[in-house]
C-alpha positions in Angstrom: 114.2 117.2 155.4 115.0 113.6 156.0 111.4 112.6 155.1 111.7 114.4 151.7 115.0 112.5 150.9 113.4 109.3 152.0 110.3 110.0 149.8 112.5 110.8 146.7 114.5 107.6 147.3 111.3 105.5 147.5 110.0 107.1 144.3 113.3 106.5 142.4 113.4 102.8 143.5 109.7 102.3 142.5 110.3 103.8 139.1 113.4 101.6 138.6 111.5 98.5 139.5 108.6 99.3 137.2 110.9 99.9 134.2 112.8 96.7 134.9 109.5 94.7 135.1 108.3 96.3 131.8 111.3 95.2 129.8 110.9 92.2 127.6 113.4 89.5 128.2 114.5 87.3 125.4 114.1 83.6 126.1 117.2 82.2 124.5 116.8 78.8 126.2 119.3 76.8 128.0 122.9 77.2 126.6 123.5 73.5 127.1 120.8 72.7 124.6 122.2 74.9 121.8 124.9 74.1 119.3 127.5 76.8 119.2 129.9 77.0 116.2 132.9 79.1 115.4 134.5 79.7 112.0 137.4 77.5 111.0 140.2 80.1 110.4 142.8 77.5 109.3 141.3 77.4 105.8 141.9 81.1 105.4 139.5 83.8 104.2 136.6 82.5 102.0 136.6 83.6 98.4 133.7 85.0 96.6 133.1 82.7 93.6 130.1 83.4 91.3 128.3 85.5 93.9 128.5 82.9 96.7 131.2 82.3 99.4 131.3 79.1 101.3 132.9 78.6 104.7 133.2 75.9 107.4 132.1 76.2 111.0 133.5 73.9 113.7 131.5 72.9 116.8 132.6 75.0 119.8 130.1 73.6 122.4 126.8 71.9 122.6 125.1 68.5 123.2 126.3 65.3 121.6 123.6 65.4 118.9 125.3 68.4 117.2 127.2 67.8 114.0 131.0 68.4 114.3 131.2 70.7 111.2 128.7 72.8 109.3 129.2 74.3 105.9 127.5 77.7 105.4 127.1 79.7 102.2 126.6 83.5 102.0 125.8 85.8 99.1 128.6 88.1 98.2 129.7 90.6 95.5 133.0 90.0 93.7 134.5 93.5 93.0 136.5 92.1 90.1 133.3 91.3 88.2 132.2 94.2 85.9 129.1 93.9 83.9 127.4 95.7 80.9 123.7 96.2 80.7 122.4 94.2 77.7 118.7 94.9 78.1 116.4 96.5 80.6 112.6 96.1 80.1 109.4 96.0 82.1 107.9 92.6 82.9 104.2 93.2 82.5 103.2 90.1 84.4 105.0 91.1 87.6 105.2 94.9 86.9 108.9 94.9 87.8 112.0 96.0 85.8 114.1 93.1 84.5 117.7 93.9 83.8 120.0 91.5 82.0 123.7 92.1 82.3 126.7 90.4 80.7 130.3 90.1 81.9 132.6 92.7 80.4 135.5 91.7 78.2 138.5 90.5 80.2 136.4 89.4 83.2 137.4 86.1 84.9 134.7 83.6 84.0 135.9 81.2 86.7 135.0 83.7 89.5 132.1 85.5 87.8 128.9 84.5 86.1 128.6 85.2 82.4 125.1 86.8 82.6 123.1 88.1 85.5 119.3 88.7 85.5 118.1 91.2 88.1 114.6 92.3 89.0 114.4 95.8 90.5 111.7 98.3 91.4 108.2 98.6 89.9 107.9 99.8 86.3 107.2 103.4 85.6 104.4 104.0 83.2 105.0 107.3 81.3 101.3 107.9 80.6 100.5 107.5 84.4 103.4 109.9 85.1 102.0 112.5 82.7 98.5 112.2 84.2 99.9 112.6 87.7 101.8 115.7 86.7 98.7 117.3 85.1 96.6 116.5 88.2 99.3 118.0 90.5 99.3 121.1 88.3 95.5 121.5 88.6 95.6 121.0 92.3 98.2 123.7 92.7 96.2 126.1 90.5 93.1 125.5 92.6 95.0 125.9 95.8 96.5 129.3 94.6 93.0 130.5 93.4 91.5 129.5 96.8 94.3 131.3 98.7 93.9 134.4 96.5 90.1 134.5 97.0 90.5 134.2 100.8 93.0 137.1 100.7 90.7 139.3 98.6 87.7 138.5 100.9 89.8 139.4 104.0 90.8 142.7 102.4 87.2 143.5 101.5 85.9 142.7 105.0 88.7 144.9 106.5 87.9 147.8 104.2 84.2 147.7 104.9 84.8 147.7 108.6 87.2 150.6 108.3 84.8 152.9 106.5 82.1 152.7 109.1 84.5 153.4 112.0 86.1 156.5 110.7 87.7 158.8 113.3 85.7 161.9 114.1 87.0 164.8 116.1 85.2 165.4 119.3 83.0 168.4 119.5 83.4 170.6 122.5 
């Protein structure tokens, strides 16, 4: 009984050591070599102006060669900015949809851009779409016909086998 418990304990410890050795450890380097910054909250919350917000980071810890303050920018979306779609067309060179939008009436031009140009998904060609639809329809017809022929073949084979093996009453 004790040998079984000891064996189970050895197996569990072995499995734990294997999984620990198999894990990848991130080499983040020495903390003393990195510049660590924190956001300067005294300036308040950064505003989203024309799709970009700018904030200042103060040095928290690090070597002497780190700069004391760093200014970072981040893309953002101002919820006050509402746009109308002026044009949406396919750019044949890149095969991408290009959408041009203008700021709606009453929008704040100091916080929002007047016009925005966006590139989205690939263009949809209507001729290709119709051809794909026709090909799909043909594949489905062929699949149904194939299924129907297999079913008929199966029924014929079953009927032929059934005629030769008819039940006869035993003669005494």
